[in-house]
C-alpha positions as CSV (number, residue, x, y, z in Angstrom):
1,X,9.8,19.7,9.9
2,X,6.8,17.3,9.9
3,X,6.2,13.8,8.5
4,X,2.7,12.9,7.4
5,X,1.5,9.5,6.2
6,X,-1.5,9.7,3.8
7,X,-4.0,7.0,2.9
8,X,-4.9,5.5,-0.5
9,X,-5.2,8.2,-3.2
10,X,-6.4,6.1,-6.2
11,X,-6.1,8.9,-8.6
12,X,-7.7,11.6,-6.4
13,X,-5.3,14.4,-7.0
14,X,-7.6,17.4,-6.1
15,X,-8.4,16.0,-2.6
16,X,-4.6,15.5,-2.1
17,X,-3.9,19.1,-2.9
18,X,-6.6,20.3,-0.6
19,X,-5.3,18.1,2.2
20,X,-1.8,19.3,1.8
21,X,-3.1,22.9,1.9
22,X,-4.8,22.1,5.2
23,X,-1.5,20.7,6.5
24,X,0.5,23.7,5.2
25,X,2.8,21.1,3.7
26,X,6.2,22.5,2.6
27,X,8.2,20.0,0.5
28,X,11.4,21.9,1.3
29,X,11.2,20.8,5.0
30,X,8.2,18.3,5.3
31,X,8.0,14.7,4.2
32,X,5.0,12.6,2.9
33,X,4.6,8.9,3.4
34,X,2.1,7.4,0.9
35,X,0.7,4.0,1.6
36,X,0.3,2.9,-2.1
37,X,-2.6,2.6,-4.5
38,X,-1.6,6.0,-5.9
39,X,-3.7,5.2,-9.1
40,X,-6.9,3.7,-10.4
41,X,-10.6,4.4,-10.2
42,X,-10.2,8.1,-9.5
43,X,-10.1,10.6,-12.4
44,X,-6.6,12.0,-12.0
45,X,-4.1,9.1,-11.8
46,X,-1.7,10.8,-14.3
47,X,-1.7,14.1,-12.3
48,X,-1.2,12.2,-9.1
49,X,1.8,10.3,-10.3
50,X,3.4,13.4,-11.9
51,X,3.0,15.4,-8.7
52,X,4.3,12.7,-6.3
53,X,7.3,12.0,-8.6
54,X,8.0,15.8,-8.6
55,X,8.3,15.8,-4.8
56,X,11.4,13.7,-5.2
57,X,13.0,12.9,-1.8
58,X,10.1,14.7,0.1
59,X,7.8,11.7,-0.7
60,X,8.2,8.1,0.4
61,X,5.9,5.7,-1.4
62,X,5.2,2.0,-1.2
63,X,3.5,0.0,-4.0
64,X,-0.1,-1.0,-3.7
65,X,-2.0,-3.7,-5.7
66,X,-3.3,-1.1,-8.1
67,X,0.1,0.4,-8.7
68,X,1.5,-3.1,-9.5
69,X,-1.5,-3.8,-11.8
70,X,-0.7,-0.5,-13.6
71,X,2.9,-1.7,-14.2
72,X,1.5,-5.1,-15.4
73,X,-0.9,-3.3,-17.8
74,X,2.0,-1.2,-19.1
75,X,3.7,-4.5,-20.1
76,X,0.6,-5.8,-21.8
77,X,-0.5,-8.4,-19.4
78,X,-4.1,-7.2,-19.3
79,X,-6.3,-4.2,-20.3
80,X,-5.9,-1.3,-17.8
81,X,-8.8,0.0,-15.8
82,X,-10.9,2.6,-17.8
83,X,-9.8,5.4,-15.4
84,X,-6.2,4.9,-16.6
85,X,-7.0,5.7,-20.3
86,X,-5.4,9.2,-20.0
87,X,-2.3,7.8,-18.3
88,X,-1.8,5.1,-21.0
89,X,-1.8,7.7,-23.7
90,X,0.5,10.2,-21.9
91,X,3.9,11.1,-23.4
92,X,5.7,10.5,-20.1
93,X,4.1,7.1,-19.5
94,X,7.4,5.2,-19.8
95,X,9.2,7.7,-17.5
96,X,6.4,7.4,-14.8
97,X,6.4,3.6,-15.0
98,X,10.1,3.5,-14.6
99,X,9.8,5.6,-11.5
100,X,6.9,3.5,-10.2
101,X,8.9,0.3,-10.7
102,X,11.6,1.7,-8.4
103,X,9.3,2.3,-5.4
104,X,9.6,-0.2,-2.6
105,X,7.1,-2.6,-1.0
106,X,8.3,-1.7,2.5
107,X,9.6,1.5,4.0
108,X,11.3,1.6,7.4
109,X,12.3,4.5,9.6
110,X,13.9,3.2,12.7
111,X,14.4,6.8,14.1
112,X,10.7,7.6,13.8
113,X,9.7,4.1,15.1
114,X,7.4,3.4,12.1
115,X,7.4,1.3,9.0
116,X,4.9,1.5,6.0
117,X,3.4,-1.1,3.7
118,X,0.3,-1.1,1.5
119,X,-1.8,-3.9,3.0
120,X,0.2,-5.5,5.8
121,X,3.1,-7.7,6.9
122,X,2.6,-11.5,7.0
123,X,2.0,-12.7,10.6
124,X,4.8,-15.2,9.9
125,X,7.5,-12.6,9.4
126,X,9.6,-10.5,11.7
127,X,10.8,-7.1,10.4
128,X,14.1,-8.5,9.2
129,X,12.4,-11.2,7.2
130,X,9.8,-8.7,5.8
131,X,12.7,-6.5,4.6
132,X,14.5,-9.4,3.0
133,X,11.4,-10.6,1.1
134,X,10.4,-7.1,0.1
135,X,13.8,-6.5,-1.4
136,X,13.5,-9.7,-3.4
137,X,10.5,-8.4,-5.2
138,X,11.8,-4.9,-5.5
139,X,15.0,-6.2,-7.3
140,X,12.9,-8.1,-9.8
141,X,10.7,-5.0,-10.6
142,X,13.8,-2.8,-11.0
143,X,15.9,-5.1,-13.1
144,X,13.6,-7.8,-14.6
145,X,13.8,-8.2,-18.4
146,X,10.7,-10.4,-18.8
147,X,8.3,-8.7,-16.5
148,X,5.3,-9.6,-18.5
149,X,5.9,-13.3,-18.1
150,X,6.8,-12.8,-14.4
151,X,3.6,-10.9,-13.7
152,X,1.6,-13.6,-15.5
153,X,2.8,-16.0,-12.8
154,X,2.0,-13.6,-10.0
155,X,-1.7,-13.2,-10.4
156,X,-3.0,-16.1,-8.2
157,X,-4.4,-16.4,-4.7
158,X,-2.2,-19.4,-3.7
159,X,-0.2,-20.2,-1.7
160,X,-2.2,-18.9,1.3
161,X,0.3,-19.9,4.0
162,X,3.9,-19.1,4.3
163,X,6.6,-21.7,4.2
164,X,10.3,-20.9,3.9
165,X,10.6,-23.9,1.5
166,X,8.3,-22.5,-1.2
167,X,9.6,-22.5,-4.7
168,X,10.6,-19.1,-6.2
169,X,7.4,-18.4,-8.1
170,X,5.1,-19.4,-5.2
171,X,7.2,-17.6,-2.6
172,X,7.2,-14.4,-4.7
173,X,3.5,-14.6,-5.2
174,X,2.9,-15.0,-1.5
175,X,5.2,-12.0,-0.8
176,X,3.3,-9.7,-3.2
177,X,-0.1,-10.8,-1.9
178,X,0.9,-10.3,1.7
179,X,2.3,-6.8,1.2
180,X,-0.4,-5.6,-1.2
181,X,-3.7,-7.6,-0.9
182,X,-3.9,-9.1,2.6
183,X,-6.8,-8.3,5.0
184,X,-8.0,-11.4,6.8
185,X,-6.3,-14.5,8.1
186,X,-7.4,-17.5,10.2
187,X,-5.6,-18.1,13.5
188,X,-2.9,-20.0,11.8
189,X,-2.1,-17.1,9.4
190,X,-3.8,-18.6,6.3
191,X,-4.8,-15.7,4.0
192,X,-8.3,-15.1,3.0
193,X,-8.9,-12.9,-0.1
194,X,-12.7,-13.2,-0.3
195,X,-13.7,-11.1,2.6
196,X,-13.3,-7.3,2.2
197,X,-15.9,-5.9,4.6
198,X,-15.3,-4.5,8.1
199,X,-14.3,-6.8,10.9
200,X,-17.6,-6.0,12.7
201,X,-19.5,-7.5,9.7
202,X,-17.2,-10.4,8.8
203,X,-16.7,-11.8,12.2
204,X,-20.4,-12.1,12.8
205,X,-20.6,-14.7,10.0
206,X,-17.0,-15.9,9.8
207,X,-15.8,-15.9,13.4
208,X,-12.7,-17.9,12.5
209,X,-11.4,-15.0,10.4
210,X,-9.5,-12.0,11.9
211,X,-7.5,-9.0,10.7
212,X,-3.9,-10.0,9.9
213,X,-2.7,-7.8,12.8
214,X,-4.8,-9.7,15.3
215,X,-3.5,-13.2,14.5
216,X,-2.4,-15.0,17.7
217,X,1.4,-15.4,18.0
218,X,2.1,-13.0,15.2
219,X,5.8,-12.4,14.8
220,X,6.8,-9.4,16.9
221,X,7.6,-6.2,15.1
222,X,8.8,-3.4,17.3
223,X,7.9,-0.6,14.9
224,X,4.4,0.7,14.4
225,X,3.1,-0.4,11.1
226,X,1.3,2.1,8.8
227,X,-0.9,0.7,6.0
228,X,-3.9,1.3,3.8
229,X,-5.8,-0.9,1.3
230,X,-8.8,-1.5,3.6
231,X,-11.4,1.2,3.2
232,X,-14.1,-0.7,5.1
233,X,-11.8,-0.9,8.1
234,X,-11.3,2.9,7.9
235,X,-9.0,4.8,10.3
236,X,-7.6,2.5,13.0
237,X,-4.9,3.2,15.5
238,X,-4.3,0.4,17.9
239,X,-2.3,-2.8,18.4
240,X,0.8,-1.2,17.0
241,X,-0.8,-0.5,13.6
242,X,-2.3,2.5,11.9
243,X,-4.8,2.0,9.0
244,X,-5.3,5.1,6.8
245,X,-7.6,4.1,3.9
246,X,-10.7,6.1,4.7
247,X,-12.3,5.7,1.2
248,X,-11.5,8.9,-0.6
249,X,-12.3,7.4,-4.0
250,X,-15.7,6.2,-2.6
251,X,-16.7,9.7,-1.5
252,X,-15.3,9.1,2.0
253,X,-12.3,11.0,3.4
254,X,-8.6,11.4,2.7
255,X,-6.7,11.1,5.9
256,X,-3.2,12.2,7.0
257,X,-1.5,11.0,10.1
258,X,1.4,12.9,11.6
259,X,4.1,10.5,12.6
260,X,6.7,12.7,14.2
261,X,4.5,14.2,17.0
262,X,3.6,13.1,20.5
263,X,0.6,15.4,20.7
264,X,-2.9,14.0,20.8
265,X,-3.8,15.7,17.5
266,X,-2.3,13.3,14.9
267,X,-5.1,12.8,12.4
268,X,-6.2,15.3,9.7
269,X,-8.9,14.5,7.2
270,X,-10.9,16.2,4.4
271,X,-14.2,15.1,2.9
272,X,-14.0,13.8,-0.7
273,X,-16.6,14.3,-3.3
């Protein structure tokens, strides 16, 4: 039995199959963790969702920003990305969206000593708080009747700092942005969405910015955090975090990280075309 976490797929189904072949993945005994952004930009978002859904309990997913945007597009908030044209016309679209709506923002496994999100966990939150706020959004996605109007209020960059006194809309917007869009913060934990390049580049010109996981006095989380979202950061395993977006959709690599092993060999990658 093995547990593998895999980076952003973004509709790259064929590379996923090749990577699983390399891992000798067996869904009857192995488990996949997927860091979100299952869809968009790549040519096979429909095939990707169908396959992961078919894995049932052998796959643990969290929602990424592109997954949430797909749900919003389904409800008519805006025009979907061109790569999703096939998905939007598929006969099982409603079924797949229903399944996607029921995926969490945060997955925790205390036994394995790891948790998983798409982009990160706000420096202001401990794990208990992160779990509470994730469940707040998950409940809305699962049961909300007016999702189009709710999504319309979510697409905004503010607020950029966490306060427990934020009103419902602002609080929920911050929660989604932290879990699915966050990369950089200043030393006080204020989010910055403009910068997307690697820390080596950004910190030469914006020395006050730092990756969210390097913010001083970040609330302590005892579990190791696995995330994706940040292709220019690439693979990163330090400071109690593991970053797995290695740019598959940009002709980079698709990366798997074996969680349940103490051996030195934990990372497996394939080149993507």
